[in-house]
PAKE-254312 format. One line per 10 residues: number of its first residue (from 0); their letters; for each residue z, y, x negated of C-alpha. Coordinates in steps of 0.5 Angstrom, whole numbers. Example, Ala and Ser with C-alpha at 12.3 -4.5 7.8 and 13.67 -1.06 7.14 Angstrom:
BEGIN
0 = as = 16 -9 -25  14 -2 -27
//
This chain:
BEGIN
0 = masyavigst = 23 -39 14  16 -35 14  13 -33 8  8 -27 8  5 -24 2  4 -17 0  -2 -14 -4  -1 -7 -7  7 -8 -6  8 -1 -11
10 = gtvggsvidv = 5 3 -6  8 7 0  5 3 5  6 -4 2  13 -2 0  15 0 7  13 -7 9  16 -10 5  22 -6 6  21 -8 14
20 = llqspernvh = 20 -15 13  26 -16 9  30 -13 15  30 -20 17  33 -26 13  29 -30 15  22 -28 12  21 -29 5  15 -23 2  11 -26 -5
30 = ayarstkklf = 10 -18 -7  4 -18 -11  3 -12 -16  0 -10 -23  7 -9 -26  13 -13 -24  17 -8 -28  14 -2 -24  15 -6 -18  23 -7 -20
40 = tlhpeweksp = 24 0 -22  22 3 -16  25 -2 -12  31 -4 -16  34 -8 -10  29 -13 -9  30 -16 -16  36 -19 -14  34 -21 -8  33 -29 -6
50 = nvrafqgnld = 28 -27 -1  23 -24 -5  18 -27 -10  14 -23 -15  8 -24 -18  4 -20 -23  -4 -19 -24  -10 -15 -23  -14 -15 -17  -19 -20 -20
60 = dtevladcis = -14 -25 -22  -16 -31 -18  -11 -36 -19  -4 -31 -19  -7 -28 -13  -8 -35 -10  -1 -38 -12  2 -31 -9  -2 -32 -2  -1 -40 -2
70 = dtrsvfmcag = 4 -43 4  4 -35 8  3 -33 14  0 -27 14  -3 -24 8  -2 -15 8  -7 -12 5  -5 -6 3  -8 -4 -4  -13 3 -3
80 = atsndpkcdv = -15 10 -6  -11 16 -5  -16 20 -7  -24 22 -6  -26 18 -12  -34 17 -11  -33 11 -15  -28 9 -11  -28 1 -10  -21 -1 -9
90 = arqqaksvvk = -22 -4 -2  -28 -8 -3  -25 -11 -11  -18 -13 -6  -23 -16 0  -27 -20 -5  -21 -22 -9  -17 -25 -3  -23 -29 -1  -24 -32 -8
100 = aidelrkrds = -17 -34 -8  -17 -36 0  -24 -41 -3  -19 -43 -9  -14 -45 -4  -19 -49 0  -21 -53 -7  -14 -55 -9  -13 -57 -2  -19 -58 4
110 = qarlaqliil = -12 -59 9  -9 -52 7  -6 -47 12  -9 -41 11  -6 -34 12  -8 -29 17  -10 -23 13  -8 -16 16  -12 -11 13  -11 -4 12
120 = ssaateaylm = -16 1 13  -16 8 17  -17 10 24  -23 15 21  -27 9 20  -28 9 28  -30 15 31  -28 12 38  -20 12 36  -22 19 33
130 = sdlpavfywl = -25 22 40  -19 27 41  -20 31 35  -25 37 35  -32 34 33  -32 39 27  -24 37 25  -27 30 25  -33 31 21  -29 35 16
140 = ldtagsyiys = -24 30 16  -29 24 15  -33 28 9  -26 30 6  -25 22 5  -32 20 5  -32 15 -1  -25 13 1  -28 11 8  -35 8 5
150 = dlklaeqflr = -31 4 1  -26 1 7  -32 0 12  -36 -4 6  -30 -8 5  -29 -10 12  -37 -12 13  -36 -16 7  -29 -19 11  -33 -20 18
160 = krddikqvyi = -38 -24 15  -33 -30 14  -31 -32 21  -27 -37 18  -22 -33 17  -17 -30 21  -16 -22 20  -14 -16 24  -16 -9 22  -10 -3 22
170 = kpgglvqdva = -12 4 23  -8 9 23  -8 16 23  -6 21 19  1 19 15  7 22 13  14 20 9  19 20 15  24 17 19  22 11 24
180 = hghelnterq = 20 15 31  19 8 34  12 5 34  7 1 39  0 -2 38  -6 1 41  -13 -1 40  -16 6 44  -13 12 40  -10 14 34
190 = etflsfidla = -4 19 33  -3 23 27  2 24 24  5 17 24  11 15 19  10 10 14  16 6 17  13 6 23  6 4 21  9 -2 17
200 = ggmvdvaead = 13 -4 23  7 -4 27  3 -8 21  9 -13 22  8 -14 29  1 -16 29  3 -21 23  8 -24 28  4 -25 34  5 -31 37
210 = ddrwdlknvs = -3 -31 39  -9 -29 37  -9 -23 41  -10 -18 35  -15 -23 31  -21 -19 29  -19 -13 32  -18 -5 30  -11 -4 32  -8 2 31
220 = vvptskgtkv = -1 5 31  2 11 34  9 14 35  13 12 41  17 19 41  15 26 39  18 30 33  14 26 27  14 31 21  8 35 20
230 = ewgvpyymlk = 4 34 13  3 42 11  -1 39 5  -7 37 9  -12 43 9  -10 42 1  -12 35 1  -18 36 5  -21 42 1  -20 37 -6
240 = gllchacpwl = -24 32 -2  -29 36 1  -30 38 -7  -30 32 -9  -36 30 -4  -40 36 -6  -39 36 -13  -38 28 -15  -39 30 -22  -33 35 -22
250 = yptiatwlp = -28 30 -20  -25 28 -27  -23 36 -26  -21 36 -19  -16 29 -19  -13 33 -25  -11 38 -20  -3 38 -17  -3 33 -12
//
């Protein structure tokens, strides 16, 4: 019976990954969250599930994090920022903490089997994945998420230095709350929009691959059928992001605007 760790399990992506994992009774989930109370409030059905074990801790709680990822096949690193905060460093915190936890496991047992890291990023960090977009629109998108994407890139640079750790970078296009439309993995392009549940399905497919075909690669998840909802709030979110980029000192005020 395979076990999988999910960091950021109270978020939409992390929660979707757990939902997909639990579709099989042959999978166990180690759900890492800052608050298990919040976790089970959001997902009360998980509290009594024999396949879910919850771990409570901050990203810098190395011992708890090491316990969470111990004896797992894959670690889904789903913690991330959702607003263009000039001080954004969630991805870097997560990366450094997971590496510390892995090193802690090696101290405990030099022969310990180490999990593969499935790292959530964004197609916007790779220009070639966004080549289907007009250059001006890509510039606007990249600028509206400048601090988020910078954090993701720096986290990736840090992790890629550790060639002793198996890792895959999941880089989807724009995400939306919707039902599953089918999905496939793609290393050449993104597609906007993609449902959270289809993204989660793709991430689980990567984790369950029986070979190293995705190791160290940038992998996007794209829908296989038409009809995915459009997120009509994108212009509003982009406006907020652009203002945060241009006027970072105003972020505390901008962040209080309606989501």
